[in-house]
N, CA, C and O atoms as CSV, one atom per row, in Angstrom:
chain,resi,resn,atom,element,x,y,z
A,1,MET,N,N,127.199,101.254,114.689
A,1,MET,CA,C,128.439,101.445,113.904
A,1,MET,C,C,128.718,100.550,112.191
A,1,MET,O,O,129.530,99.765,111.700
A,2,LYS,N,N,127.701,101.151,111.858
A,2,LYS,CA,C,127.649,100.673,110.090
A,2,LYS,C,C,128.204,101.923,109.536
A,2,LYS,O,O,127.772,103.074,109.595
A,3,PHE,N,N,129.402,101.367,108.910
A,3,PHE,CA,C,130.158,101.929,108.139
A,3,PHE,C,C,130.151,101.701,106.770
A,3,PHE,O,O,130.539,102.531,105.947
A,4,GLY,N,N,129.668,100.464,106.470
A,4,GLY,CA,C,129.667,99.904,105.243
A,4,GLY,C,C,128.654,100.108,104.142
A,4,GLY,O,O,127.847,101.005,104.386
A,5,PRO,N,N,128.498,99.456,102.928
A,5,PRO,CA,C,129.550,98.690,102.679
A,5,PRO,C,C,130.749,99.217,102.527
A,5,PRO,O,O,130.988,100.388,102.228
A,6,ILE,N,N,132.091,97.722,102.881
A,6,ILE,CA,C,132.955,98.229,102.537
A,6,ILE,C,C,133.913,97.434,101.379
A,6,ILE,O,O,134.001,96.209,101.290
A,7,TYR,N,N,134.466,98.216,100.693
A,7,TYR,CA,C,134.891,97.560,99.478
A,7,TYR,C,C,136.361,97.714,99.428
A,7,TYR,O,O,136.785,98.595,100.175
A,8,VAL,N,N,137.120,97.164,98.828
A,8,VAL,CA,C,138.639,97.124,98.399
A,8,VAL,C,C,138.817,98.399,97.164
A,8,VAL,O,O,139.025,97.959,96.034
A,9,ASP,N,N,138.759,99.712,97.286
A,9,ASP,CA,C,138.123,100.521,96.274
A,9,ASP,C,C,139.750,100.435,95.337
A,9,ASP,O,O,139.495,100.277,94.143
A,10,HIS,N,N,140.917,100.484,95.539
A,10,HIS,CA,C,142.124,100.328,94.799
A,10,HIS,C,C,143.283,100.386,95.966
A,10,HIS,O,O,143.287,100.825,97.116
A,11,ILE,N,N,144.520,99.569,94.922
A,11,ILE,CA,C,145.685,99.250,95.448
A,11,ILE,C,C,146.811,100.520,94.469
A,11,ILE,O,O,147.030,100.507,93.257
A,12,GLY,N,N,147.190,101.219,95.208
A,12,GLY,CA,C,148.508,102.189,95.114
A,12,GLY,C,C,149.606,101.828,94.893
A,12,GLY,O,O,150.051,101.232,95.874
A,13,ILE,N,N,150.439,101.895,93.914
A,13,ILE,CA,C,151.339,101.849,93.786
A,13,ILE,C,C,152.569,102.687,93.300
A,13,ILE,O,O,152.675,103.029,92.122
A,14,ALA,N,N,153.409,102.973,94.172
A,14,ALA,CA,C,154.258,103.694,93.709
A,14,ALA,C,C,155.578,103.809,92.587
A,14,ALA,O,O,156.662,103.227,92.609
A,15,THR,N,N,155.138,104.594,91.810
A,15,THR,CA,C,156.516,104.755,90.279
A,15,THR,C,C,156.966,105.760,90.167
A,15,THR,O,O,156.553,106.781,90.717
A,16,HIS,N,N,158.053,105.655,89.314
A,16,HIS,CA,C,158.951,106.847,89.044
A,16,HIS,C,C,158.060,107.588,87.615
A,16,HIS,O,O,157.945,108.796,87.408
A,17,ASN,N,N,157.578,106.605,86.870
A,17,ASN,CA,C,157.101,106.739,85.436
A,17,ASN,C,C,155.849,106.276,85.368
A,17,ASN,O,O,155.750,105.129,85.803
A,18,LEU,N,N,154.798,106.785,84.956
A,18,LEU,CA,C,153.180,106.322,84.507
A,18,LEU,C,C,153.358,105.688,83.614
A,18,LEU,O,O,152.980,104.518,83.675
A,19,GLU,N,N,153.898,106.094,82.601
A,19,GLU,CA,C,154.032,105.219,81.366
A,19,GLU,C,C,154.735,103.850,81.273
A,19,GLU,O,O,154.323,102.872,80.649
A,20,GLU,N,N,155.692,103.932,81.886
A,20,GLU,CA,C,156.799,102.378,82.009
A,20,GLU,C,C,155.710,101.406,83.009
A,20,GLU,O,O,155.415,100.234,82.773
A,21,ALA,N,N,155.180,102.294,84.255
A,21,ALA,CA,C,154.598,101.468,85.134
A,21,ALA,C,C,153.126,100.733,84.264
A,21,ALA,O,O,152.677,99.624,84.553
A,22,SER,N,N,152.600,101.566,83.266
A,22,SER,CA,C,151.797,101.474,82.854
A,22,SER,C,C,151.563,99.905,81.931
A,22,SER,O,O,150.509,99.268,81.966
A,23,LYS,N,N,152.661,99.539,81.223
A,23,LYS,CA,C,152.754,98.545,80.254
A,23,LYS,C,C,152.326,97.351,80.838
A,23,LYS,O,O,151.565,96.784,80.054
A,24,PHE,N,N,152.496,96.668,81.960
A,24,PHE,CA,C,152.037,95.406,82.423
A,24,PHE,C,C,150.377,95.446,82.229
A,24,PHE,O,O,149.722,94.665,81.539
A,25,TRP,N,N,149.893,96.517,82.986
A,25,TRP,CA,C,148.638,96.599,83.441
A,25,TRP,C,C,147.668,96.572,81.941
A,25,TRP,O,O,146.620,95.926,81.932
A,26,ARG,N,N,148.106,97.292,80.770
A,26,ARG,CA,C,147.415,97.415,79.724
A,26,ARG,C,C,147.481,96.338,78.901
A,26,ARG,O,O,146.692,96.097,77.988
A,27,LEU,N,N,148.795,95.430,79.351
A,27,LEU,CA,C,148.696,93.881,78.610
A,27,LEU,C,C,147.950,92.950,79.362
A,27,LEU,O,O,147.259,92.048,78.887
A,28,LEU,N,N,148.168,93.282,80.919
A,28,LEU,CA,C,146.670,92.368,81.292
A,28,LEU,C,C,145.469,92.479,80.913
A,28,LEU,O,O,144.681,91.621,81.311
A,29,GLY,N,N,145.164,93.159,80.365
A,29,GLY,CA,C,143.674,94.083,79.863
A,29,GLY,C,C,143.087,94.747,80.785
A,29,GLY,O,O,141.870,94.863,80.643
A,30,LEU,N,N,143.689,95.358,81.948
A,30,LEU,CA,C,142.736,96.280,82.618
A,30,LEU,C,C,142.646,97.720,82.025
A,30,LEU,O,O,143.561,98.252,81.396
A,31,ILE,N,N,141.491,98.263,82.286
A,31,ILE,CA,C,140.756,99.200,81.311
A,31,ILE,C,C,141.129,100.514,82.409
A,31,ILE,O,O,140.881,100.750,83.591
A,32,GLU,N,N,141.887,101.227,81.271
A,32,GLU,CA,C,142.549,102.236,81.642
A,32,GLU,C,C,141.781,103.441,81.960
A,32,GLU,O,O,141.061,103.836,81.044
A,33,GLY,N,N,141.766,104.188,83.164
A,33,GLY,CA,C,141.042,105.405,83.162
A,33,GLY,C,C,141.064,106.608,82.201
A,33,GLY,O,O,142.173,106.846,81.724
A,34,LYS,N,N,140.223,107.275,81.888
A,34,LYS,CA,C,140.156,108.854,80.272
A,34,LYS,C,C,141.242,109.572,80.394
A,34,LYS,O,O,141.920,109.887,79.416
A,35,GLU,N,N,141.622,110.019,82.004
A,35,GLU,CA,C,142.970,110.864,81.803
A,35,GLU,C,C,143.655,110.754,83.332
A,35,GLU,O,O,143.051,110.368,84.333
A,36,ASP,N,N,144.961,111.156,83.283
A,36,ASP,CA,C,145.527,111.431,84.545
A,36,ASP,C,C,145.246,112.540,85.527
A,36,ASP,O,O,144.995,113.648,85.054
A,37,GLU,N,N,145.256,112.382,86.838
A,37,GLU,CA,C,144.866,113.543,87.404
A,37,GLU,C,C,146.333,113.920,88.238
A,37,GLU,O,O,147.091,113.120,88.786
A,38,ILE,N,N,146.451,115.278,88.148
A,38,ILE,CA,C,147.429,115.686,89.550
A,38,ILE,C,C,146.818,116.160,90.371
A,38,ILE,O,O,146.212,117.182,90.050
A,39,VAL,N,N,146.664,115.625,91.920
A,39,VAL,CA,C,146.679,115.856,92.936
A,39,VAL,C,C,147.559,117.262,93.594
A,39,VAL,O,O,148.572,116.890,94.186
A,40,GLN,N,N,147.446,118.130,93.598
A,40,GLN,CA,C,148.383,119.112,93.941
A,40,GLN,C,C,148.667,118.570,95.257
A,40,GLN,O,O,149.676,117.887,95.429
A,41,GLU,N,N,147.716,118.865,96.363
A,41,GLU,CA,C,147.458,118.627,97.709
A,41,GLU,C,C,148.573,117.840,98.005
A,41,GLU,O,O,149.407,118.236,98.819
A,42,GLN,N,N,148.706,116.454,97.266
A,42,GLN,CA,C,149.711,115.438,97.564
A,42,GLN,C,C,151.093,115.174,96.681
A,42,GLN,O,O,151.944,114.285,96.673
A,43,GLY,N,N,150.898,116.286,96.014
A,43,GLY,CA,C,152.008,116.399,95.088
A,43,GLY,C,C,152.444,114.987,93.978
A,43,GLY,O,O,153.548,114.489,93.757
A,44,VAL,N,N,151.354,114.706,93.546
A,44,VAL,CA,C,151.128,113.413,92.733
A,44,VAL,C,C,150.538,113.285,91.617
A,44,VAL,O,O,149.666,114.152,91.549
A,45,LYS,N,N,150.567,112.543,90.551
A,45,LYS,CA,C,149.977,112.433,89.406
A,45,LYS,C,C,149.898,110.974,89.633
A,45,LYS,O,O,150.761,110.170,89.985
A,46,THR,N,N,147.890,110.749,89.171
A,46,THR,CA,C,147.667,109.241,89.346
A,46,THR,C,C,146.893,109.126,87.983
A,46,THR,O,O,146.293,109.923,87.262
A,47,ARG,N,N,147.212,107.576,87.946
A,47,ARG,CA,C,146.577,107.048,86.898
A,47,ARG,C,C,145.935,105.693,87.196
A,47,ARG,O,O,146.715,104.875,87.684
A,48,PHE,N,N,144.491,105.222,86.979
A,48,PHE,CA,C,143.703,104.479,87.534
A,48,PHE,C,C,143.408,103.546,86.288
A,48,PHE,O,O,143.080,103.906,85.158
A,49,PHE,N,N,143.651,101.941,86.883
A,49,PHE,CA,C,143.219,101.315,85.711
A,49,PHE,C,C,142.226,100.161,86.719
A,49,PHE,O,O,142.377,99.782,87.881
A,50,SER,N,N,141.098,99.808,85.592
A,50,SER,CA,C,139.990,99.131,86.799
A,50,SER,C,C,139.987,97.479,85.897
A,50,SER,O,O,140.426,97.029,84.839
A,51,THR,N,N,139.301,97.059,86.932
A,51,THR,CA,C,139.480,95.223,86.725
A,51,THR,C,C,138.113,95.020,85.735
A,51,THR,O,O,138.023,93.957,85.121
A,52,SER,N,N,137.316,95.790,85.624
A,52,SER,CA,C,136.256,95.708,85.172
A,52,SER,C,C,135.548,96.994,84.618
A,52,SER,O,O,136.060,98.070,84.926
A,53,LYS,N,N,134.494,96.996,83.882
A,53,LYS,CA,C,133.991,98.171,83.204
A,53,LYS,C,C,132.681,98.655,84.243
A,53,LYS,O,O,131.906,99.596,84.072
A,54,GLY,N,N,132.716,97.925,85.072
A,54,GLY,CA,C,131.647,98.159,85.887
A,54,GLY,C,C,130.551,97.257,85.801
A,54,GLY,O,O,129.919,97.219,86.857
A,55,ASN,N,N,130.121,96.539,84.929
A,55,ASN,CA,C,128.973,95.704,84.855
A,55,ASN,C,C,128.704,94.655,85.735
A,55,ASN,O,O,127.657,94.413,86.334
A,56,LEU,N,N,130.048,93.904,85.749
A,56,LEU,CA,C,130.197,92.493,87.116
A,56,LEU,C,C,130.162,92.899,88.116
A,56,LEU,O,O,129.657,92.081,88.885
A,57,ASN,N,N,130.523,94.046,88.712
A,57,ASN,CA,C,130.727,94.327,89.636
A,57,ASN,C,C,130.448,96.115,89.959
A,57,ASN,O,O,130.943,97.028,89.299
A,58,GLU,N,N,129.728,96.230,90.889
A,58,GLU,CA,C,129.227,97.939,90.705
A,58,GLU,C,C,130.326,98.771,90.914
A,58,GLU,O,O,130.491,99.836,90.318
A,59,TYR,N,N,131.297,98.172,91.992
A,59,TYR,CA,C,132.712,98.986,92.443
A,59,TYR,C,C,133.615,98.003,92.033
A,59,TYR,O,O,133.685,97.009,92.755
A,60,PRO,N,N,134.364,98.054,90.981
A,60,PRO,CA,C,135.196,97.038,90.753
A,60,PRO,C,C,136.494,97.655,91.164
A,60,PRO,O,O,136.847,98.784,90.821
A,61,THR,N,N,137.413,96.566,92.177
A,61,THR,CA,C,138.870,96.938,92.351
A,61,THR,C,C,139.568,97.809,91.393
A,61,THR,O,O,139.312,97.514,90.226
A,62,GLN,N,N,140.544,99.003,91.581
A,62,GLN,CA,C,141.082,99.543,90.675
A,62,GLN,C,C,142.780,99.355,91.453
A,62,GLN,O,O,143.150,99.145,92.608
A,63,ILE,N,N,143.483,99.551,90.165
A,63,ILE,CA,C,144.685,99.755,90.281
A,63,ILE,C,C,145.180,101.279,90.152
A,63,ILE,O,O,144.828,102.002,89.220
A,64,GLU,N,N,146.076,101.708,91.240
A,64,GLU,CA,C,146.441,103.323,91.127
A,64,GLU,C,C,147.655,103.582,91.053
A,64,GLU,O,O,148.326,103.349,92.058
A,65,LEU,N,N,148.364,104.175,89.779
A,65,LEU,CA,C,149.744,104.254,89.601
A,65,LEU,C,C,149.778,105.506,90.308
A,65,LEU,O,O,148.738,106.159,90.222
A,66,LEU,N,N,151.058,106.191,91.236
A,66,LEU,CA,C,151.040,106.951,91.806
A,66,LEU,C,C,152.441,107.537,90.892
A,66,LEU,O,O,153.276,106.636,90.811
A,67,GLU,N,N,152.772,108.498,90.371
A,67,GLU,CA,C,154.161,109.205,90.165
A,67,GLU,C,C,154.160,110.344,91.044
A,67,GLU,O,O,153.115,110.909,91.364
A,68,PRO,N,N,155.511,110.763,91.519
A,68,PRO,CA,C,155.632,112.023,92.450
A,68,PRO,C,C,156.089,113.170,91.459
A,68,PRO,O,O,156.944,113.070,90.579
A,69,THR,N,N,155.113,114.608,91.888
A,69,THR,CA,C,155.482,115.582,91.118
A,69,THR,C,C,156.969,116.452,91.442
A,69,THR,O,O,157.404,117.430,90.834
A,70,SER,N,N,157.599,115.686,92.681
A,70,SER,CA,C,158.750,116.116,93.090
A,70,SER,C,C,159.333,115.291,94.228
A,70,SER,O,O,158.700,114.875,95.198
A,71,PRO,N,N,160.610,115.115,93.977
A,71,PRO,CA,C,161.269,114.378,95.100
A,71,PRO,C,C,160.796,114.537,96.644
A,71,PRO,O,O,161.060,113.655,97.461
A,72,ASP,N,N,160.080,115.714,97.000
A,72,ASP,CA,C,159.626,115.744,98.133
A,72,ASP,C,C,158.548,115.700,98.682
A,72,ASP,O,O,158.326,116.042,99.844
A,73,THR,N,N,157.685,115.227,97.814
A,73,THR,CA,C,156.262,115.030,98.184
A,73,THR,C,C,156.269,113.502,99.099
A,73,THR,O,O,157.324,112.982,99.464
A,74,PRO,N,N,155.201,113.039,99.322
A,74,PRO,CA,C,155.100,111.686,100.058
A,74,PRO,C,C,155.287,110.517,99.277
A,74,PRO,O,O,155.790,109.529,99.813
A,75,ILE,N,N,154.881,110.489,97.834
A,75,ILE,CA,C,155.432,109.542,96.929
A,75,ILE,C,C,156.798,109.399,96.693
A,75,ILE,O,O,157.432,108.345,96.745
A,76,GLY,N,N,157.269,110.634,96.403
A,76,GLY,CA,C,158.734,111.147,96.427
A,76,GLY,C,C,159.731,110.450,97.447
A,76,GLY,O,O,160.722,109.818,97.081
A,77,LYS,N,N,159.365,110.631,98.730
A,77,LYS,CA,C,159.743,110.039,99.848
A,77,LYS,C,C,159.894,108.665,99.830
A,77,LYS,O,O,160.977,108.119,100.036
A,78,PHE,N,N,158.898,108.098,99.602
A,78,PHE,CA,C,158.391,106.658,99.593
A,78,PHE,C,C,158.942,106.110,98.973
A,78,PHE,O,O,159.131,104.937,99.297
A,79,LEU,N,N,159.595,106.670,97.583
A,79,LEU,CA,C,160.364,105.556,96.234
A,79,LEU,C,C,161.762,106.008,96.597
A,79,LEU,O,O,162.627,105.517,95.871
A,80,GLU,N,N,162.137,106.718,97.422
A,80,GLU,CA,C,163.628,107.306,97.528
A,80,GLU,C,C,163.431,105.894,98.891
A,80,GLU,O,O,163.834,104.775,98.576
A,81,LYS,N,N,163.079,106.012,99.698
A,81,LYS,CA,C,163.361,105.064,100.849
A,81,LYS,C,C,162.910,103.541,100.641
A,81,LYS,O,O,163.524,102.646,101.221
A,82,ARG,N,N,161.880,103.280,99.845
A,82,ARG,CA,C,161.421,101.837,99.581
A,82,ARG,C,C,161.754,101.472,98.298
A,82,ARG,O,O,162.270,100.359,98.193
A,83,GLY,N,N,161.588,102.141,97.254
A,83,GLY,CA,C,161.904,101.861,95.565
A,83,GLY,C,C,160.031,101.809,95.306
A,83,GLY,O,O,159.053,102.099,95.996
A,84,ILE,N,N,160.217,101.373,94.183
A,84,ILE,CA,C,158.660,101.148,93.382
A,84,ILE,C,C,157.698,100.221,94.100
A,84,ILE,O,O,158.245,99.549,94.974
A,85,GLY,N,N,156.577,100.049,93.965
A,85,GLY,CA,C,155.955,98.832,94.346
A,85,GLY,C,C,154.615,99.457,95.037
A,85,GLY,O,O,154.369,100.658,94.924
A,86,ILE,N,N,153.620,98.417,95.884
A,86,ILE,CA,C,152.689,98.869,96.496
A,86,ILE,C,C,152.661,99.795,97.684
A,86,ILE,O,O,153.300,99.450,98.678
A,87,GLN,N,N,151.990,100.938,97.696
A,87,GLN,CA,C,152.321,102.105,98.793
A,87,GLN,C,C,151.169,101.952,99.494
A,87,GLN,O,O,151.332,102.223,100.683
A,88,GLN,N,N,149.993,101.598,99.191
A,88,GLN,CA,C,148.679,101.658,99.734
A,88,GLN,C,C,147.511,100.903,99.740
A,88,GLN,O,O,147.105,100.703,98.595
A,89,LEU,N,N,146.884,100.456,100.538
A,89,LEU,CA,C,145.419,99.803,100.136
A,89,LEU,C,C,144.495,100.302,100.668
A,89,LEU,O,O,144.284,100.624,101.837
A,90,CYS,N,N,143.779,100.382,99.533
A,90,CYS,CA,C,142.446,101.817,100.121
A,90,CYS,C,C,140.969,101.065,99.855
A,90,CYS,O,O,140.462,100.539,98.865
A,91,PHE,N,N,140.511,101.295,101.323
A,91,PHE,CA,C,138.858,100.746,101.134
A,91,PHE,C,C,138.039,101.678,101.119
A,91,PHE,O,O,138.444,102.664,101.734
A,92,ARG,N,N,136.889,101.796,100.596
A,92,ARG,CA,C,135.697,102.854,100.209
A,92,ARG,C,C,134.659,102.381,101.258
A,92,ARG,O,O,134.434,101.193,101.485
A,93,VAL,N,N,133.976,103.544,101.950
A,93,VAL,CA,C,133.319,102.980,103.146
A,93,VAL,C,C,132.590,103.689,103.311
A,93,VAL,O,O,133.107,104.713,103.758
A,94,ALA,N,N,131.104,103.798,103.152
A,94,ALA,CA,C,129.851,104.809,103.251
A,94,ALA,C,C,129.967,105.590,104.147
A,94,ALA,O,O,129.443,106.640,103.774
A,95,ASP,N,N,130.523,105.729,105.550
A,95,ASP,CA,C,130.394,106.680,106.384
A,95,ASP,C,C,132.075,106.397,106.672
A,95,ASP,O,O,132.633,105.491,107.292
A,96,LEU,N,N,132.736,107.850,105.774
A,96,LEU,CA,C,134.239,107.907,106.602
A,96,LEU,C,C,134.451,108.720,108.092
A,96,LEU,O,O,135.126,108.257,109.011
A,97,LEU,N,N,133.855,109.807,108.130
A,97,LEU,CA,C,134.124,110.486,109.332
A,97,LEU,C,C,133.642,109.685,110.624
A,97,LEU,O,O,134.196,109.788,111.718
A,98,GLY,N,N,132.665,108.967,110.391
A,98,GLY,CA,C,131.777,107.930,111.340
A,98,GLY,C,C,132.818,107.230,111.301
A,98,GLY,O,O,133.398,107.464,112.361
A,99,LEU,N,N,133.706,106.134,110.406
A,99,LEU,CA,C,134.491,105.389,110.589
A,99,LEU,C,C,135.927,106.085,111.350
A,99,LEU,O,O,136.395,105.493,112.322
A,100,ILE,N,N,136.521,107.242,110.894
A,100,ILE,CA,C,137.488,107.573,111.390
A,100,ILE,C,C,137.542,107.998,113.145
A,100,ILE,O,O,138.496,107.917,113.920
A,101,GLU,N,N,136.153,108.458,113.386
A,101,GLU,CA,C,135.834,108.940,114.907
A,101,GLU,C,C,135.984,107.399,115.484
A,101,GLU,O,O,136.536,107.310,116.580
A,102,TYR,N,N,135.498,106.043,114.781
A,102,TYR,CA,C,135.224,104.956,115.727
A,102,TYR,C,C,136.389,104.446,115.821
A,102,TYR,O,O,136.565,103.896,116.908
A,103,LEU,N,N,137.455,104.397,114.960
A,103,LEU,CA,C,139.076,103.998,114.896
A,103,LEU,C,C,139.584,104.880,116.009
A,103,LEU,O,O,140.132,104.383,116.993
A,104,MET,N,N,139.442,105.944,115.898
A,104,MET,CA,C,140.453,106.722,116.907
A,104,MET,C,C,139.627,106.321,118.485
A,104,MET,O,O,140.323,106.188,119.491
A,105,GLU,N,N,138.449,106.192,118.539
A,105,GLU,CA,C,138.044,105.855,119.651
A,105,GLU,C,C,138.468,104.699,120.104
A,105,GLU,O,O,138.395,104.574,121.326
A,106,ASN,N,N,138.864,103.865,119.541
A,106,ASN,CA,C,139.230,102.488,119.598
A,106,ASN,C,C,141.005,102.464,119.646
A,106,ASN,O,O,141.716,101.459,119.671
A,107,GLU,N,N,141.438,103.909,119.648
A,107,GLU,CA,C,142.729,103.860,120.067
A,107,GLU,C,C,143.773,103.303,118.460
A,107,GLU,O,O,144.992,103.139,118.401
A,108,ILE,N,N,142.981,103.171,117.607
A,108,ILE,CA,C,143.885,103.306,116.343
A,108,ILE,C,C,144.651,104.531,115.990
A,108,ILE,O,O,144.149,105.636,116.194
A,109,GLN,N,N,145.687,104.418,115.537
A,109,GLN,CA,C,146.355,106.076,115.110
A,109,GLN,C,C,146.053,106.367,113.602
A,109,GLN,O,O,146.195,105.462,112.779
A,110,MET,N,N,145.612,107.696,113.203
A,110,MET,CA,C,144.987,107.661,112.231
A,110,MET,C,C,146.439,109.013,111.906
A,110,MET,O,O,146.837,109.636,112.889
A,111,ILE,N,N,146.915,109.234,110.856
A,111,ILE,CA,C,147.487,110.300,109.794
A,111,ILE,C,C,146.440,111.392,109.591
A,111,ILE,O,O,146.714,112.592,109.593
A,112,ASP,N,N,145.232,110.888,109.416
A,112,ASP,CA,C,144.396,112.398,108.920
A,112,ASP,C,C,143.440,111.796,110.290
A,112,ASP,O,O,143.181,110.609,110.489
A,113,GLU,N,N,143.016,112.950,111.135
A,113,GLU,CA,C,141.927,112.796,111.874
A,113,GLU,C,C,140.362,113.353,111.401
A,113,GLU,O,O,139.316,112.957,111.916
A,114,LYS,N,N,140.461,114.332,110.335
A,114,LYS,CA,C,139.676,114.671,109.607
A,114,LYS,C,C,139.769,114.245,108.010
A,114,LYS,O,O,140.906,114.303,107.543
A,115,PRO,N,N,138.703,113.821,107.106
A,115,PRO,CA,C,138.941,113.657,105.912
A,115,PRO,C,C,139.548,114.790,104.813
A,115,PRO,O,O,139.255,115.944,105.129
A,116,ARG,N,N,140.132,114.692,103.905
A,116,ARG,CA,C,140.679,115.497,103.046
A,116,ARG,C,C,140.737,115.418,101.796
A,116,ARG,O,O,140.341,114.265,101.618
A,117,ASN,N,N,141.016,115.959,100.511
A,117,ASN,CA,C,140.558,115.765,99.242
A,117,ASN,C,C,141.740,114.791,98.536
A,117,ASN,O,O,142.960,114.950,98.535
A,118,GLY,N,N,140.947,113.754,97.955
A,118,GLY,CA,C,142.079,112.874,97.207
A,118,GLY,C,C,141.829,112.846,95.510
A,118,GLY,O,O,141.037,113.617,94.970
A,119,ALA,N,N,142.447,112.067,94.935
A,119,ALA,CA,C,142.263,112.043,93.516
A,119,ALA,C,C,140.673,111.064,93.088
A,119,ALA,O,O,140.249,110.051,93.644
A,120,GLY,N,N,140.023,111.912,91.798
A,120,GLY,CA,C,138.749,111.846,91.583
A,120,GLY,C,C,137.718,112.739,92.341
A,120,GLY,O,O,136.558,112.726,91.929
A,121,GLY,N,N,138.090,113.620,93.564
A,121,GLY,CA,C,137.031,114.385,94.034
A,121,GLY,C,C,136.870,113.924,95.234
A,121,GLY,O,O,136.430,114.647,96.127
A,122,LYS,N,N,137.286,112.337,95.484
A,122,LYS,CA,C,136.921,111.830,96.907
A,122,LYS,C,C,137.444,112.346,98.140
A,122,LYS,O,O,138.302,113.188,97.872
A,123,LYS,N,N,137.292,112.200,99.394
A,123,LYS,CA,C,137.482,112.416,100.153
A,123,LYS,C,C,137.928,111.193,100.983
A,123,LYS,O,O,137.178,110.224,101.091
A,124,ILE,N,N,139.370,111.236,101.680
A,124,ILE,CA,C,140.071,110.147,102.090
A,124,ILE,C,C,140.589,110.656,103.425
A,124,ILE,O,O,140.658,111.779,103.924
A,125,ALA,N,N,140.913,109.486,103.812
A,125,ALA,CA,C,141.935,109.490,105.272
A,125,ALA,C,C,142.849,108.544,105.358
A,125,ALA,O,O,142.737,107.631,104.539
A,126,PHE,N,N,143.726,108.494,106.115
A,126,PHE,CA,C,144.643,107.535,105.862
A,126,PHE,C,C,145.017,107.112,107.345
A,126,PHE,O,O,145.427,107.910,108.189
A,127,VAL,N,N,144.821,105.750,107.556
A,127,VAL,CA,C,145.279,105.058,108.832
A,127,VAL,C,C,147.065,104.837,108.957
A,127,VAL,O,O,147.698,104.389,108.002
A,128,HIS,N,N,147.694,105.199,110.193
A,128,HIS,CA,C,149.070,105.039,110.425
A,128,HIS,C,C,149.667,103.531,110.214
A,128,HIS,O,O,149.086,102.765,110.982
A,129,PRO,N,N,150.442,103.005,109.578
A,129,PRO,CA,C,150.849,101.602,109.637
A,129,PRO,C,C,151.072,101.209,110.987
A,129,PRO,O,O,151.188,100.005,111.213
A,130,LYS,N,N,151.147,101.978,111.865
A,130,LYS,CA,C,151.797,101.349,113.260
A,130,LYS,C,C,150.188,100.312,113.945
A,130,LYS,O,O,150.129,99.190,114.448
A,131,SER,N,N,149.224,101.232,113.677
A,131,SER,CA,C,147.919,100.399,113.600
A,131,SER,C,C,147.512,99.577,112.679
A,131,SER,O,O,146.413,99.072,112.906
A,132,THR,N,N,147.986,99.301,111.797
A,132,THR,CA,C,147.800,97.902,110.722
A,132,THR,C,C,148.547,97.172,110.332
A,132,THR,O,O,148.624,96.859,109.144
A,133,GLY,N,N,149.313,96.705,111.289
A,133,GLY,CA,C,150.458,95.987,111.510
A,133,GLY,C,C,151.530,96.116,110.159
A,133,GLY,O,O,152.287,95.221,109.785
A,134,GLY,N,N,151.436,96.970,109.769
A,134,GLY,CA,C,152.668,98.088,108.943
A,134,GLY,C,C,151.986,98.027,107.453
A,134,GLY,O,O,152.607,97.701,106.441
A,135,VAL,N,N,151.039,98.278,107.480
A,135,VAL,CA,C,150.351,98.382,105.894
A,135,VAL,C,C,149.459,100.128,105.999
A,135,VAL,O,O,148.557,100.442,106.777
A,136,LEU,N,N,150.095,100.951,104.966
A,136,LEU,CA,C,149.397,101.776,105.246
A,136,LEU,C,C,148.054,102.040,104.343
A,136,LEU,O,O,148.130,102.160,103.120
A,137,VAL,N,N,146.762,102.123,105.096
A,137,VAL,CA,C,145.389,101.761,104.722
A,137,VAL,C,C,144.961,103.387,104.443
A,137,VAL,O,O,145.348,104.284,105.192
A,138,GLU,N,N,144.061,103.640,103.192
A,138,GLU,CA,C,143.531,104.498,102.733
A,138,GLU,C,C,142.324,104.314,102.725
A,138,GLU,O,O,141.840,103.307,102.206
A,139,LEU,N,N,141.395,105.514,103.459
A,139,LEU,CA,C,140.115,105.368,103.582
A,139,LEU,C,C,139.509,105.962,102.490
A,139,LEU,O,O,140.229,106.892,102.126
A,140,THR,N,N,138.467,105.857,101.755
A,140,THR,CA,C,137.570,106.666,101.074
A,140,THR,C,C,136.409,106.661,101.208
A,140,THR,O,O,135.881,105.609,101.567
A,141,GLN,N,N,135.601,107.837,100.966
A,141,GLN,CA,C,134.114,108.056,100.608
A,141,GLN,C,C,133.842,108.818,99.120
A,141,GLN,O,O,134.159,109.978,98.857
A,142,ALA,N,N,133.268,107.999,98.351
A,142,ALA,CA,C,132.898,109.151,97.128
A,142,ALA,C,C,132.142,110.145,97.420
A,142,ALA,O,O,131.863,110.981,96.561
């Protein structure tokens, strides 16, 4: 039952415009990623901000800004329904597939029963908010 270590990888924030949403995180002094990424499979453009350069913590927690590529994408629909704000909490795990199987064996409802491709070439899977007290939880393995 060892799926860790488990870290808070990032907090995903849905926004209509990456540039407007980036202002605060830049002023706060977070370190902006080198380039934005479009994840076609999810219909989203992402921009990451890190809490450190990695020397204080091997896995610094990040802020992921999420801009939809069109209104009919998951982030586009989220923005239409709920507006800008925190969309998901992501945990990095050592054994994603093992954790998915373990959660499903324990009656946790998964959106993704098998890992799929996410930003940065990571494998990801989402846990349904019905099983987490209303929070969309993303699980990732680098």
